[in-house]
SEDREN-537448 format. One record per atom (N, C-alpha, C): x, y, z. Coordinates in nm, 3 decimals, m for minus. Layout:
((X, Y, Z));
...
END
This chain:
((0.083, m0.120, 0.000));
((0.000, 0.000, 0.000));
((0.088, 0.125, 0.000));
((0.192, 0.126, 0.083));
((0.278, 0.244, 0.092));
((0.351, 0.268, m0.040));
((0.392, 0.159, m0.108));
((0.458, 0.175, m0.237));
((0.365, 0.238, m0.339));
((0.238, 0.198, m0.336));
((0.140, 0.256, m0.429));
((0.121, 0.404, m0.401));
((0.113, 0.441, m0.274));
((0.094, 0.582, m0.240));
((0.218, 0.664, m0.275));
((0.336, 0.605, m0.255));
((0.458, 0.674, m0.292));
((0.462, 0.696, m0.443));
((0.426, 0.593, m0.519));
((0.421, 0.605, m0.664));
((0.320, 0.712, m0.706));
((0.206, 0.716, m0.638));
((0.105, 0.816, m0.668));
((0.159, 0.956, m0.640));
((0.232, 0.971, m0.531));
((0.290, 1.102, m0.498));
((0.391, 1.144, m0.604));
((0.471, 1.050, m0.652));
((0.568, 1.081, m0.757));
((0.497, 1.123, m0.885));
((0.394, 1.049, m0.921));
((0.317, 1.082, m1.041));
((0.252, 1.219, m1.025));
((0.196, 1.244, m0.907));
((0.134, 1.373, m0.881));
((0.235, 1.485, m0.896));
((0.352, 1.465, m0.838));
((0.456, 1.566, m0.849));
((0.498, 1.591, m0.992));
((0.505, 1.485, m1.071));
((0.544, 1.498, m1.211));
((0.433, 1.561, m1.294));
((0.310, 1.534, m1.257));
((0.195, 1.583, m1.333));
((0.170, 1.731, m1.309));
((0.188, 1.774, m1.188));
((0.160, 1.912, m1.153));
((0.283, 1.998, m1.182));
((0.272, 2.081, m1.278));
((0.382, 2.167, m1.316));
((0.393, 2.285, m1.221));
((0.516, 2.324, m1.191));
((0.535, 2.441, m1.105));
((0.495, 2.568, m1.177));
((0.476, 2.560, m1.308));
((0.433, 2.679, m1.382));
((0.281, 2.690, m1.389));
((0.212, 2.601, m1.320));
((0.065, 2.605, m1.320));
((0.018, 2.735, m1.257));
((m0.104, 2.774, m1.293));
((m0.159, 2.896, m1.236));
((m0.164, 2.885, m1.084));
((m0.122, 2.991, m1.018));
((m0.119, 2.992, m0.872));
((m0.258, 2.973, m0.815));
((m0.263, 2.894, m0.714));
((m0.382, 2.873, m0.633));
((m0.497, 2.805, m0.704));
((m0.467, 2.722, m0.804));
((m0.568, 2.630, m0.853));
((m0.598, 2.533, m0.740));
((m0.714, 2.472, m0.743));
((m0.753, 2.381, m0.635));
((m0.738, 2.236, m0.677));
((m0.674, 2.160, m0.589));
((m0.667, 2.015, m0.603));
((m0.732, 1.956, m0.478));
((m0.772, 1.830, m0.487));
((m0.847, 1.772, m0.376));
((m0.802, 1.630, m0.345));
((m0.817, 1.596, m0.220));
((m0.790, 1.462, m0.170));
((m0.913, 1.418, m0.092));
((m0.973, 1.308, m0.134));
((m1.088, 1.252, m0.063));
((m1.039, 1.122, 0.001));
((m1.045, 1.117, 0.134));
((m0.998, 0.998, 0.206));
((m1.116, 0.927, 0.270));
((m1.097, 0.797, 0.291));
((m1.204, 0.717, 0.351));
((m1.232, 0.760, 0.495));
((m1.127, 0.796, 0.568));
((m1.144, 0.841, 0.706));
((m1.021, 0.919, 0.752));
((m1.043, 1.018, 0.834));
((m0.932, 1.087, 0.899));
((m0.918, 1.042, 1.044));
((m0.986, 0.932, 1.080));
((m0.971, 0.874, 1.213));
((m0.854, 0.777, 1.219));
((m0.786, 0.757, 1.107));
((m0.672, 0.668, 1.097));
((m0.545, 0.754, 1.083));
((m0.446, 0.734, 1.170));
((m0.324, 0.815, 1.163));
((m0.254, 0.811, 1.027));
((m0.265, 0.700, 0.956));
((m0.203, 0.691, 0.824));
((m0.261, 0.797, 0.731));
((m0.392, 0.812, 0.730));
((m0.455, 0.907, 0.640));
((m0.434, 1.052, 0.686));
((m0.415, 1.071, 0.815));
((m0.378, 1.204, 0.865));
((m0.239, 1.240, 0.811));
((m0.146, 1.144, 0.814));
((m0.012, 1.167, 0.759));
((m0.017, 1.192, 0.609));
((m0.102, 1.118, 0.540));
((m0.119, 1.137, 0.396));
((m0.168, 1.278, 0.368));
((m0.265, 1.323, 0.445));
((m0.318, 1.459, 0.431));
((m0.209, 1.563, 0.453));
((m0.130, 1.544, 0.558));
((m0.024, 1.640, 0.589));
((0.081, 1.645, 0.477));
((0.117, 1.528, 0.423));
((0.212, 1.523, 0.312));
((0.157, 1.589, 0.187));
((0.030, 1.564, 0.160));
((m0.034, 1.626, 0.044));
((m0.040, 1.778, 0.060));
((m0.067, 1.824, 0.181));
((m0.073, 1.968, 0.207));
((0.064, 2.033, 0.186));
((0.166, 1.966, 0.233));
((0.303, 2.017, 0.218));
((0.339, 2.031, 0.070));
((0.308, 1.929, m0.010));
((0.339, 1.933, m0.153));
((0.253, 2.036, m0.226));
((0.127, 2.045, m0.190));
((0.039, 2.145, m0.252));
((0.090, 2.286, m0.225));
((0.129, 2.311, m0.102));
((0.184, 2.442, m0.067));
((0.310, 2.472, m0.148));
((0.396, 2.372, m0.158));
((0.522, 2.388, m0.231));
((0.497, 2.419, m0.378));
((0.394, 2.359, m0.436));
((0.364, 2.377, m0.578));
((0.268, 2.494, m0.605));
((0.217, 2.557, m0.499));
((0.130, 2.672, m0.517));
((m0.016, 2.640, m0.542));
((m0.062, 2.528, m0.490));
((m0.201, 2.487, m0.506));
((m0.277, 2.499, m0.374));
((m0.407, 2.527, m0.384));
((m0.495, 2.512, m0.269));
((m0.531, 2.365, m0.261));
((m0.530, 2.309, m0.143));
((m0.568, 2.169, m0.125));
((m0.694, 2.163, m0.042));
((m0.792, 2.091, m0.092));
((m0.915, 2.063, m0.018));
((m0.910, 1.916, 0.018));
((m0.926, 1.884, 0.146));
((m0.928, 1.745, 0.192));
((m1.065, 1.718, 0.251));
((m1.131, 1.615, 0.201));
((m1.263, 1.578, 0.251));
((m1.258, 1.436, 0.307));
((m1.324, 1.417, 0.420));
((m1.331, 1.289, 0.490));
((m1.465, 1.224, 0.459));
((m1.461, 1.106, 0.398));
((m1.585, 1.036, 0.363));
((m1.644, 0.958, 0.480));
((m1.573, 0.953, 0.591));
((m1.620, 0.887, 0.714));
((m1.664, 0.743, 0.688));
((m1.588, 0.674, 0.600));
((m1.615, 0.534, 0.565));
((m1.758, 0.512, 0.513));
((m1.812, 0.612, 0.447));
((m1.949, 0.608, 0.396));
((m1.947, 0.631, 0.245));
((m1.973, 0.527, 0.164));
((m1.970, 0.543, 0.018));
((m2.064, 0.652, m0.034));
((m2.179, 0.670, 0.028));
((m2.272, 0.775, m0.016));
((m2.212, 0.914, 0.008));
((m2.146, 0.931, 0.122));
((m2.080, 1.058, 0.153));
((m1.963, 1.080, 0.057));
((m1.893, 0.973, 0.025));
((m1.783, 0.984, m0.070));
((m1.832, 1.031, m0.206));
((m1.941, 0.975, m0.253));
((m1.999, 1.017, m0.380));
((m2.038, 1.165, m0.375));
((m2.099, 1.207, m0.267));
((m2.137, 1.348, m0.251));
((m2.013, 1.437, m0.252));
((m1.906, 1.392, m0.185));
((m1.780, 1.469, m0.183));
((m1.725, 1.486, m0.324));
((m1.721, 1.377, m0.400));
((m1.667, 1.381, m0.536));
((m1.753, 1.471, m0.625));
((m1.884, 1.460, m0.613));
((m1.973, 1.545, m0.692));
((m1.953, 1.692, m0.658));
((m1.938, 1.722, m0.530));
((m1.915, 1.860, m0.485));
((m1.786, 1.914, m0.544));
((m1.681, 1.835, m0.540));
((m1.552, 1.879, m0.592));
((m1.555, 1.897, m0.743));
((m1.632, 1.815, m0.811));
((m1.646, 1.827, m0.956));
((m1.715, 1.959, m0.991));
((m1.819, 1.992, m0.918));
((m1.891, 2.117, m0.941));
((m1.801, 2.237, m0.914));
((m1.713, 2.225, m0.816));
((m1.621, 2.334, m0.782));
((m1.514, 2.357, m0.889));
((m1.500, 2.263, m0.981));
((m1.398, 2.278, m1.085));
((m1.259, 2.241, m1.038));
((m1.250, 2.147, m0.949));
((m1.122, 2.101, m0.897));
((m1.035, 2.052, m1.011));
((m0.908, 2.094, m1.013));
((m0.816, 2.059, m1.121));
((m0.770, 1.914, m1.114));
((m0.758, 1.860, m0.994));
((m0.710, 1.723, m0.975));
((m0.781, 1.665, m0.854));
((m0.823, 1.541, m0.865));
((m0.894, 1.475, m0.756));
((m0.828, 1.340, m0.729));
((m0.779, 1.324, m0.607));
((m0.722, 1.197, m0.562));
((m0.820, 1.135, m0.464));
((m0.847, 1.006, m0.480));
((m0.946, 0.940, m0.395));
((m0.887, 0.815, m0.332));
((m0.906, 0.803, m0.201));
((m0.884, 0.677, m0.130));
((m1.024, 0.624, m0.105));
((m1.069, 0.528, m0.186));
((m1.210, 0.487, m0.179));
((m1.247, 0.414, m0.051));
((m1.367, 0.439, m0.006));
((m1.421, 0.366, 0.109));
((m1.457, 0.224, 0.068));
((m1.496, 0.207, m0.058));
((m1.536, 0.077, m0.111));
((m1.496, 0.073, m0.258));
((m1.398, m0.011, m0.292));
((m1.349, m0.012, m0.430));
((m1.457, m0.051, m0.530));
((m1.554, m0.132, m0.488));
((m1.664, m0.167, m0.578));
((m1.757, m0.048, m0.602));
((m1.772, 0.037, m0.502));
((m1.860, 0.152, m0.515));
((m1.801, 0.260, m0.605));
((m1.670, 0.265, m0.612));
((m1.605, 0.366, m0.695));
((m1.633, 0.335, m0.839));
END
């Protein structure tokens, strides 16, 4: 799991150009922030977003697939430039 997240972070870093417009919004939707791993993931994502000049929105789905869907729909309406999801249920995604 950690290797996959590290690879995702590398891809994210390569995908997001430092010449991107300042303060575009990117988002991270996690299954829960009650797990220290996902809190660390959020903190790392915030650090990288700040470094690259992006606003980061982090939403907690509280292990609820319906809430996760609502979060993703909300972020889509907001015009989020990039959306990373840690699904609550891989079948529901």
